[in-house]
N, C-alpha and C positions, 0 to 999 in steps of 0.2 A: 504494500500500500504506500502511495506517495507520502512523504513526510508531512506536507502541508495538510493533507486530509487527516492524518493521524493526530496531528497537533490540535486541529479544530475539534475533532471528535472527543479527544481526551479533555479538552478545556471546557466543553459545553455539555457533555453527556456522561452519565455513569457507564461503566463498562457494558452492562447488560443492555442499556438503551442504545449505546453506540452499535453494538452487534445487531440489535433488532433493526436499527435504521439502515445499516449496510445490507442486510438480507431481506428487508421488506420492500414491497412494491411502492414506487414513489411517483406521485402525480406530477412532480416537477420534471420527471424523466419519462413522461408518457407511459407510466406504469411499469417501467423497467426497474430492476433492482440495482442499486448503486454498485454492489459487489460485481455484478455481471458487466457493467460498463467499465469498471476499473480493469477487468481482464481484457477489455477491448481497447484499452488506452484512451478512453473518453474522459480523461481526468478533469478537463475544464468543465464539462457538463456536471460531473459529480460535485465539484467544488461549488458551482453555481447553485445546485440543489441544496447542498449542505448549508450554504450561506442563507438561502431562503428559509430553510428550517430554523436556523438559529435566530433569524429576524422575526420568527413567528408565523411563517407561512405554513399552509397545510401540506402534508405529504401523504 
């Protein structure tokens, strides 16, 4: 996992919530799971969705 994403997850979520976010379907990613997009190197998309979640967006 890219360091920037790991830092954001650890800063804003408890470990179980971070894991659930990574493996859950995300509306900011058209229903895709962040973990799957990371495997496809869509890092910018995952960071954008994570920032939206941190700012209070629905996922």
